[in-house]
TORFI-8433 format. One line per 3 residues: for each residue x, y, z of C-alpha. Coordinates in nm, 3 decimals, padded with zeros to 5 digits. Layout:
<nodes>
X,Y,Z; ...
</nodes>
This chain:
<nodes>
00.176,22.093,00.109; 00.020,22.391,-00.062; -00.067,22.707,00.130
-00.429,22.823,00.139; -00.528,23.084,-00.117; -00.487,23.442,00.005
-00.799,23.630,00.108; -00.924,23.949,-00.053; -00.710,24.260,-00.011
-00.823,24.496,00.264; -01.031,24.802,00.195; -00.824,25.121,00.205
-00.921,25.484,00.255; -00.723,25.798,00.332; -00.850,26.053,00.582
-00.710,26.388,00.685; -00.803,26.698,00.875; -00.665,27.013,01.038
-00.699,26.872,01.391; -00.743,26.538,01.572; -00.756,26.411,01.928
-00.748,26.039,02.013; -00.766,26.065,02.391; -00.555,25.839,02.608
-00.787,25.665,02.859; -00.551,25.710,03.156; -00.573,26.090,03.125
-00.942,26.176,03.168; -00.934,26.519,03.336; -00.717,26.680,03.068
-00.749,26.538,02.718; -00.414,26.415,02.585; -00.405,26.249,02.244
-00.218,25.943,02.128; 00.026,26.050,01.854; -00.150,25.808,01.615
-00.511,25.736,01.522; -00.660,25.452,01.727; -00.838,25.146,01.577
-01.168,25.250,01.739; -01.144,25.595,01.577; -01.057,25.436,01.241
-01.359,25.207,01.270; -01.577,25.509,01.342; -01.457,25.678,01.023
-01.539,25.371,00.812; -01.883,25.333,00.970; -01.955,25.699,00.895
-01.881,25.628,00.528; -02.070,25.298,00.501; -02.249,25.100,00.770
-02.477,24.797,00.756; -02.594,24.570,01.040; -02.481,24.269,00.836
-02.108,24.324,00.896; -01.841,24.497,01.103; -01.495,24.630,01.019
-01.171,24.477,01.141; -00.890,24.729,01.128; -00.569,24.569,00.999
-00.328,24.862,01.003; -00.313,25.241,01.011; -00.045,25.432,00.823
00.061,25.781,00.936; 00.111,25.997,00.625; 00.210,26.334,00.776
00.465,26.424,01.044; 00.325,26.421,01.398; 00.258,26.777,01.514
00.100,26.892,01.838; -00.122,27.182,01.939; -00.253,27.289,02.280
-00.605,27.432,02.312; -00.850,27.510,02.590; -01.217,27.435,02.538
-01.538,27.460,02.731; -01.702,27.137,02.847; -01.957,27.042,03.111
-01.864,26.853,03.426; -02.163,26.617,03.416; -02.337,26.381,03.178
-02.712,26.344,03.160; -02.860,26.014,03.276; -03.141,25.817,03.116
-03.362,25.902,03.415; -03.301,26.274,03.366; -03.384,26.248,02.993
-03.715,26.075,03.070; -03.794,26.343,03.328; -03.716,26.621,03.080
-03.939,26.459,02.819; -04.228,26.456,03.065; -04.167,26.809,03.197
-04.084,27.078,02.933; -03.974,27.311,03.213; -03.685,27.080,03.306
-03.358,27.224,03.177; -02.989,27.141,03.204; -02.807,27.454,03.322
-02.492,27.458,03.111; -02.358,27.774,03.274; -02.376,27.616,03.620
-02.177,27.312,03.504; -01.932,27.472,03.262; -01.572,27.357,03.296
-01.274,27.475,03.093; -01.023,27.200,03.017; -00.690,27.172,02.845
-00.646,26.956,02.535; -00.319,26.836,02.384; -00.426,26.755,02.028
-00.273,26.681,01.689; -00.271,26.920,01.393; -00.250,26.872,01.018
-00.300,26.495,01.021; -00.342,26.233,00.749; -00.383,25.856,00.772
-00.440,25.558,00.548; -00.673,25.298,00.701; -00.670,24.934,00.592
-00.959,24.714,00.706; -01.141,24.390,00.631; -01.516,24.330,00.635
-01.623,24.069,00.889; -01.971,23.927,00.829; -02.201,23.876,01.125
-02.350,23.533,01.196; -02.693,23.614,01.049; -02.554,23.737,00.715
-02.575,23.511,00.409; -02.448,23.756,00.145; -02.093,23.741,00.008
-01.853,23.999,00.159; -01.761,24.115,-00.193; -02.105,24.277,-00.211
-02.024,24.509,00.078; -01.667,24.574,-00.036; -01.798,24.691,-00.375
-02.060,24.912,-00.208; -01.794,25.069,00.012; -01.567,25.142,-00.287
-01.852,25.300,-00.484; -01.936,25.529,-00.191; -01.570,25.619,-00.157
-01.545,25.711,-00.526; -01.853,25.935,-00.494; -01.742,26.090,-00.167
-02.067,25.972,-00.005; -02.108,25.913,00.369; -02.390,25.843,00.614
-02.258,26.102,00.860; -01.963,26.338,00.871; -01.648,26.144,00.971
-01.444,26.295,01.253; -01.102,26.246,01.407; -01.151,26.156,01.770
-01.396,26.431,01.865; -01.692,26.551,01.662; -01.566,26.907,01.620
-01.257,26.772,01.437; -01.418,26.671,01.108; -01.230,26.465,00.850
-01.210,26.454,00.472; -01.173,26.113,00.306; -01.038,25.999,-00.031
-00.935,25.701,-00.238; -00.592,25.571,-00.131; -00.283,25.722,-00.291
00.078,25.605,-00.305; 00.199,25.842,-00.031; 00.460,25.673,00.187
00.418,25.653,00.566; 00.644,25.872,00.779; 00.982,25.714,00.873
00.920,25.718,01.249; 00.879,25.448,01.514; 00.741,25.480,01.866
00.607,25.266,02.149; 00.251,25.389,02.207; 00.164,25.184,02.516
-00.173,25.026,02.587; -00.444,25.121,02.336; -00.813,25.035,02.305
-00.862,24.764,02.045; -01.241,24.728,02.041; -01.558,24.713,02.251
-01.742,24.380,02.249; -02.121,24.416,02.269; -02.201,24.047,02.222
-02.281,23.980,02.591; -02.507,24.174,02.827; -02.223,24.408,02.907
-01.964,24.607,02.717; -01.627,24.431,02.727; -01.330,24.657,02.658
-01.040,24.489,02.478; -00.686,24.631,02.459; -00.349,24.570,02.296
00.006,24.699,02.326; 00.046,24.940,02.035; 00.366,25.033,01.856
00.426,25.238,01.544; 00.698,25.094,01.319; 00.818,25.313,01.030
00.492,25.506,01.036; 00.266,25.198,01.048; 00.048,25.080,01.337
-00.033,24.710,01.295; -00.351,24.604,01.477; -00.385,24.244,01.601
-00.697,24.054,01.505; -00.809,24.035,01.867; -00.741,24.236,02.180
-00.748,24.119,02.538; -00.913,24.235,02.859; -00.667,24.385,03.104
-00.631,24.197,03.437; -00.814,24.383,03.709; -00.983,24.622,03.467
-01.349,24.717,03.519; -01.602,24.477,03.373; -01.762,24.751,03.168
-02.111,24.887,03.166; -02.403,24.647,03.164; -02.670,24.652,02.900
-02.461,24.705,02.586; -02.598,24.927,02.310; -02.947,24.794,02.294
</nodes>
């Protein structure tokens, strides 16, 4: 019995930056980063480079290319988020203002410094797409060669911008670590956001991402309404 022909190789891109923070969800008051880039952050980088509604990215693996280094910083945030009702009210009344000074909160962040990763991902066509995935893979590679992007990629938080390049032959770091539960993806297919997770582990500098994550027993159902 012959094995099925292998699929196309994954897309690959290297990203790096002076700082990064991939916040662990169990530590919300003080931001504490995972030591490795998360799949959701990697997907955000790829979508900043090239995005189309005809497909999505499936992250296959993330390679850590520089030693893990930490930095502690304090930064100003606000202790509230604006609601849709408040935005509508502000649009109707120009005098309505959000008082940042009254809601300012200084918080501690345990972040990463001097980071570099190599992201490997496949293109997954959506149900309504009839084009061949090679079309989008070629478009992605052309944008990568030109250094073009739709928006500035960032590493976890928007103030930590990232540079991106064609993949090199740099070897991953020779370190292994159990990373615990990590967000795999957010499913917007139903009328609510479904958060999916997986048990992450870095082996010899490589984080392998399963094709699908699972919902944690007893976890919140997620927000209703999705993105649209």
